[in-house]
LUMZAPA-619099 format. One record per residue (C-alpha): chain; x, y, z. Coordinates in steps of 0.5 Angstrom, whole numbers. Each point is the difference from the previous one (the first is absolute). Layout:
[keti 'A' [X Y Z]];
...
//
This chain:
[keti 'A' [-74 -71 31]];
[keti 'A' [6 -4 5]];
[keti 'A' [2 -6 -1]];
[keti 'A' [-4 -5 4]];
[keti 'A' [-6 4 -4]];
[keti 'A' [3 -3 -8]];
[keti 'A' [2 -6 4]];
[keti 'A' [-8 -1 1]];
[keti 'A' [-2 3 -5]];
[keti 'A' [4 -5 -4]];
[keti 'A' [-2 -6 3]];
[keti 'A' [-7 2 -1]];
[keti 'A' [1 1 -7]];
[keti 'A' [2 -7 0]];
[keti 'A' [-6 -3 3]];
[keti 'A' [-4 4 -3]];
[keti 'A' [1 2 -8]];
[keti 'A' [4 -7 -1]];
[keti 'A' [-3 0 -8]];
[keti 'A' [3 8 -1]];
[keti 'A' [7 -2 0]];
[keti 'A' [3 7 -3]];
[keti 'A' [-3 3 6]];
[keti 'A' [3 -5 4]];
[keti 'A' [7 1 -3]];
[keti 'A' [-1 8 0]];
[keti 'A' [-1 -1 9]];
[keti 'A' [5 -5 0]];
[keti 'A' [5 4 -4]];
[keti 'A' [-1 7 4]];
[keti 'A' [0 -5 7]];
[keti 'A' [7 -1 -2]];
[keti 'A' [3 6 -2]];
[keti 'A' [-3 1 7]];
[keti 'A' [4 -4 4]];
[keti 'A' [6 2 -4]];
[keti 'A' [-2 7 2]];
[keti 'A' [-1 -1 7]];
[keti 'A' [7 -5 0]];
[keti 'A' [4 7 -3]];
[keti 'A' [-4 5 4]];
[keti 'A' [3 -4 7]];
[keti 'A' [7 0 -4]];
[keti 'A' [0 7 -1]];
[keti 'A' [-3 2 8]];
[keti 'A' [6 -4 3]];
[keti 'A' [6 4 -5]];
[keti 'A' [-4 6 1]];
[keti 'A' [2 -1 9]];
[keti 'A' [7 -1 -3]];
[keti 'A' [1 6 -3]];
[keti 'A' [4 6 2]];
[keti 'A' [1 4 -6]];
[keti 'A' [-4 5 -4]];
[keti 'A' [2 -4 -7]];
[keti 'A' [-3 -7 2]];
[keti 'A' [-6 2 1]];
[keti 'A' [-1 4 -6]];
[keti 'A' [2 -6 -3]];
[keti 'A' [-5 -5 3]];
[keti 'A' [-4 5 -2]];
[keti 'A' [0 0 -7]];
[keti 'A' [1 -8 1]];
[keti 'A' [-8 0 3]];
[keti 'A' [-3 4 -6]];
[keti 'A' [3 -4 -5]];
[keti 'A' [-1 -6 3]];
[keti 'A' [-6 1 5]];
[keti 'A' [-3 7 -5]];
[keti 'A' [-2 2 8]];
[keti 'A' [2 8 0]];
[keti 'A' [-2 1 7]];
[keti 'A' [5 -5 3]];
[keti 'A' [5 3 -4]];
[keti 'A' [-3 7 3]];
[keti 'A' [2 -3 7]];
[keti 'A' [7 -2 -2]];
[keti 'A' [1 7 -3]];
[keti 'A' [-2 3 6]];
[keti 'A' [4 -4 4]];
[keti 'A' [7 2 -6]];
[keti 'A' [-2 7 1]];
[keti 'A' [0 -1 9]];
[keti 'A' [7 -3 -1]];
[keti 'A' [2 5 -5]];
[keti 'A' [-2 7 6]];
[keti 'A' [4 -5 5]];
[keti 'A' [7 5 -3]];
[keti 'A' [1 6 -4]];
[keti 'A' [-3 1 -6]];
[keti 'A' [3 -2 -6]];
[keti 'A' [-3 2 -8]];
[keti 'A' [5 -7 -2]];
[keti 'A' [-5 -4 4]];
[keti 'A' [-7 4 0]];
[keti 'A' [0 -1 -7]];
[keti 'A' [0 -7 -1]];
[keti 'A' [-4 0 4]];
[keti 'A' [-5 6 -3]];
[keti 'A' [1 -4 -6]];
[keti 'A' [-4 -7 3]];
[keti 'A' [-5 3 3]];
[keti 'A' [-3 4 -6]];
[keti 'A' [1 -7 -3]];
[keti 'A' [-2 -4 5]];
[keti 'A' [-6 4 4]];
[keti 'A' [-5 5 -4]];
[keti 'A' [1 6 5]];
[keti 'A' [1 5 -4]];
[keti 'A' [1 5 6]];
[keti 'A' [5 -4 4]];
[keti 'A' [4 -1 -7]];
[keti 'A' [-1 8 0]];
[keti 'A' [3 0 8]];
[keti 'A' [6 -3 -1]];
[keti 'A' [2 4 -6]];
[keti 'A' [-2 7 3]];
[keti 'A' [5 -2 6]];
[keti 'A' [5 -2 -6]];
[keti 'A' [-1 6 -2]];
[keti 'A' [2 4 7]];
[keti 'A' [7 -5 0]];
[keti 'A' [2 2 -8]];
[keti 'A' [4 6 1]];
[keti 'A' [5 -1 -6]];
[keti 'A' [-1 -2 -8]];
[keti 'A' [2 -8 1]];
[keti 'A' [-5 -1 5]];
[keti 'A' [-5 5 -4]];
[keti 'A' [2 -5 -7]];
[keti 'A' [0 -7 5]];
[keti 'A' [-8 2 2]];
[keti 'A' [-2 3 -7]];
[keti 'A' [4 -7 -3]];
[keti 'A' [-5 -4 5]];
[keti 'A' [-7 4 -1]];
[keti 'A' [1 0 -8]];
[keti 'A' [2 -7 0]];
[keti 'A' [-1 -5 6]];
[keti 'A' [-7 3 2]];
[keti 'A' [-7 -1 -4]];
[keti 'A' [-1 5 -5]];
[keti 'A' [-5 4 4]];
[keti 'A' [-2 7 -1]];
[keti 'A' [1 1 7]];
[keti 'A' [7 -2 -1]];
[keti 'A' [2 4 -5]];
[keti 'A' [-3 6 3]];
[keti 'A' [3 -1 6]];
[keti 'A' [7 0 -3]];
[keti 'A' [-1 7 -4]];
[keti 'A' [-2 2 7]];
[keti 'A' [6 -1 2]];
[keti 'A' [5 2 -6]];
[keti 'A' [-3 6 0]];
[keti 'A' [1 1 7]];
[keti 'A' [7 -2 0]];
[keti 'A' [1 5 -6]];
[keti 'A' [-2 5 4]];
[keti 'A' [4 -2 6]];
[keti 'A' [6 0 -6]];
[keti 'A' [-2 7 -1]];
[keti 'A' [0 4 7]];
[keti 'A' [7 -5 2]];
[keti 'A' [3 4 -7]];
[keti 'A' [2 -6 -2]];
[keti 'A' [4 -1 -5]];
[keti 'A' [-2 -1 -8]];
[keti 'A' [2 -8 1]];
[keti 'A' [-5 -1 5]];
[keti 'A' [-4 3 -5]];
[keti 'A' [2 -4 -5]];
[keti 'A' [-1 -6 3]];
[keti 'A' [-7 1 2]];
[keti 'A' [-1 1 -8]];
[keti 'A' [2 -6 -1]];
[keti 'A' [-4 -4 5]];
[keti 'A' [-7 3 -2]];
[keti 'A' [2 -1 -7]];
[keti 'A' [1 -8 2]];
[keti 'A' [-5 0 5]];
[keti 'A' [-6 3 -2]];
[keti 'A' [2 2 -8]];
[keti 'A' [-2 7 1]];
[keti 'A' [3 4 -5]];
[keti 'A' [-4 7 1]];
[keti 'A' [4 -1 8]];
[keti 'A' [6 -3 -2]];
[keti 'A' [1 6 -4]];
[keti 'A' [-2 4 6]];
[keti 'A' [5 -3 4]];
[keti 'A' [6 1 -6]];
[keti 'A' [-2 7 0]];
[keti 'A' [2 1 7]];
[keti 'A' [6 -4 0]];
[keti 'A' [3 5 -6]];
[keti 'A' [-3 6 4]];
[keti 'A' [4 -3 7]];
[keti 'A' [7 -1 -5]];
[keti 'A' [6 3 3]];
[keti 'A' [6 -2 -4]];
[keti 'A' [2 -4 -6]];
[keti 'A' [-1 -6 2]];
[keti 'A' [-7 0 2]];
[keti 'A' [-2 4 -8]];
[keti 'A' [5 -7 -2]];
[keti 'A' [-4 -6 4]];
[keti 'A' [-7 3 -2]];
[keti 'A' [1 1 -7]];
[keti 'A' [3 -7 0]];
[keti 'A' [-7 -2 3]];
[keti 'A' [-3 3 -6]];
[keti 'A' [4 -3 -6]];
[keti 'A' [-2 -7 4]];
[keti 'A' [-7 3 0]];
[keti 'A' [1 1 -8]];
[keti 'A' [-1 8 1]];
[keti 'A' [6 1 -3]];
[keti 'A' [-1 8 -1]];
[keti 'A' [-1 1 6]];
[keti 'A' [6 -3 2]];
[keti 'A' [4 4 -5]];
[keti 'A' [-4 6 4]];
[keti 'A' [3 -2 7]];
[keti 'A' [7 -2 -2]];
[keti 'A' [1 7 -2]];
[keti 'A' [-3 2 6]];
[keti 'A' [5 -4 2]];
[keti 'A' [6 2 -3]];
[keti 'A' [-3 8 2]];
[keti 'A' [1 -2 8]];
[keti 'A' [7 -2 -1]];
[keti 'A' [5 5 2]];
[keti 'A' [6 -3 -1]];
[keti 'A' [5 -5 -5]];
[keti 'A' [-1 -5 5]];
[keti 'A' [-7 0 0]];
[keti 'A' [-1 1 -7]];
[keti 'A' [5 -7 -1]];
[keti 'A' [-5 -4 6]];
[keti 'A' [-6 2 -4]];
[keti 'A' [2 -2 -8]];
[keti 'A' [3 -6 5]];
[keti 'A' [-7 -2 3]];
[keti 'A' [-5 2 -7]];
[keti 'A' [5 -5 -4]];
[keti 'A' [0 -6 5]];
[keti 'A' [-8 1 -1]];
[keti 'A' [1 -1 -8]];
[keti 'A' [-1 7 -3]];
[keti 'A' [4 1 -5]];
[keti 'A' [7 4 -2]];
[keti 'A' [-3 6 -4]];
[keti 'A' [-5 1 6]];
[keti 'A' [7 0 4]];
[keti 'A' [3 4 -3]];
[keti 'A' [-5 5 0]];
[keti 'A' [0 0 7]];
[keti 'A' [7 0 2]];
[keti 'A' [0 6 -5]];
[keti 'A' [-4 4 5]];
[keti 'A' [9 1 3]];
[keti 'A' [0 5 -5]];
[keti 'A' [-4 5 4]];
[keti 'A' [6 -2 6]];
[keti 'A' [3 8 2]];
[keti 'A' [6 -3 4]];
[keti 'A' [6 -2 -4]];
[keti 'A' [1 -5 4]];
[keti 'A' [-6 -4 1]];
[keti 'A' [0 1 -8]];
[keti 'A' [7 -4 0]];
[keti 'A' [-3 -6 4]];
[keti 'A' [-6 0 -5]];
[keti 'A' [5 1 -7]];
[keti 'A' [3 -7 4]];
[keti 'A' [-5 -3 -1]];
[keti 'A' [-3 1 -6]];
[keti 'A' [7 -5 -2]];
[keti 'A' [-3 -4 7]];
[keti 'A' [-7 -1 -2]];
[keti 'A' [-1 1 -7]];
[keti 'A' [8 -2 -3]];
[keti 'A' [-1 7 -5]];
[keti 'A' [6 3 0]];
[keti 'A' [-2 4 -6]];
[keti 'A' [-6 4 5]];
[keti 'A' [7 0 6]];
[keti 'A' [4 3 -5]];
[keti 'A' [-5 6 -1]];
[keti 'A' [0 1 8]];
[keti 'A' [6 1 1]];
[keti 'A' [2 4 -5]];
[keti 'A' [-6 5 3]];
[keti 'A' [3 -1 6]];
[keti 'A' [7 2 -1]];
[keti 'A' [-1 8 1]];
[keti 'A' [-4 -1 8]];
[keti 'A' [6 -5 2]];
[keti 'A' [5 5 -4]];
[keti 'A' [-3 6 5]];
[keti 'A' [1 -5 6]];
[keti 'A' [7 -2 -2]];
[keti 'A' [-2 -6 0]];
[keti 'A' [2 -3 -7]];
[keti 'A' [4 -4 2]];
[keti 'A' [-6 -4 3]];
[keti 'A' [-4 0 -5]];
[keti 'A' [4 -3 -4]];
[keti 'A' [1 -6 3]];
[keti 'A' [-6 -2 1]];
[keti 'A' [-1 0 -7]];
[keti 'A' [6 -3 -3]];
[keti 'A' [-1 -6 6]];
[keti 'A' [-8 0 -3]];
[keti 'A' [1 1 -8]];
[keti 'A' [6 -5 0]];
[keti 'A' [-2 -5 4]];
[keti 'A' [3 -6 -4]];
[keti 'A' [-4 -6 1]];
[keti 'A' [5 -6 3]];
[keti 'A' [-2 -5 -5]];
//
């Protein structure tokens, strides 16, 4: 009822229930609370008239629910916020906090779903996709409908990646998002398989391998590092692979095994660069020495033995200056 009705009830209680102290106190407390609320309503409505920006309406909607527990009034404020938001071009960074507010302050799942669908249309690249996934899983209420929405959204995005022939990195990022946001092991695995299928060079395989190691899948990581080594076509790429894998914490024995693929290089000059890398990367003069020896006949044939020897001398006799 209105405040006037409450005032009438309060004076009636005073007249007729003077002996019922508990009831009198309860009605008086209720009336006082309502009078305080009325003052706040007037303040809020005054503020609202001066608002020009969406965040002002959103902030007030939170306050209204917190102080007055009035979801209907909060809904009106959020409608005003949406009208303001729609005056400019669509902005995901503005609409996501608004969506969180609608989800928290109204019980309108349809409104939330509409806003999410619109956000999905504007999430064209992975950073936006990830932010949307984080918002749905960390900031919205844990409704089944929200999770279902996110699964559909991720599925569509993966289909888009597949049809646009995206790189392995894009699928790797999605595997991380699916694991982190949905904790769906089977789907994470499937998406990693897609990343591997789209791998085209040593970098792709190495980064997927690094991720496998971080997820404690050491055997799969080792297999992928081997694939990375097979994808290397020259000594420069093998060197890049060893540096990447070393940075990712792969142990030295495995690194040497990866680099040893250079044995299969057929070009004598590539093989020479590879021999230099044995010293530069592993400081292993014995291994390098045997490779230099095996290269002698090829360089004699090329009439370039002096180049082999100068490479060997500069690498095998590096004196460290202390």
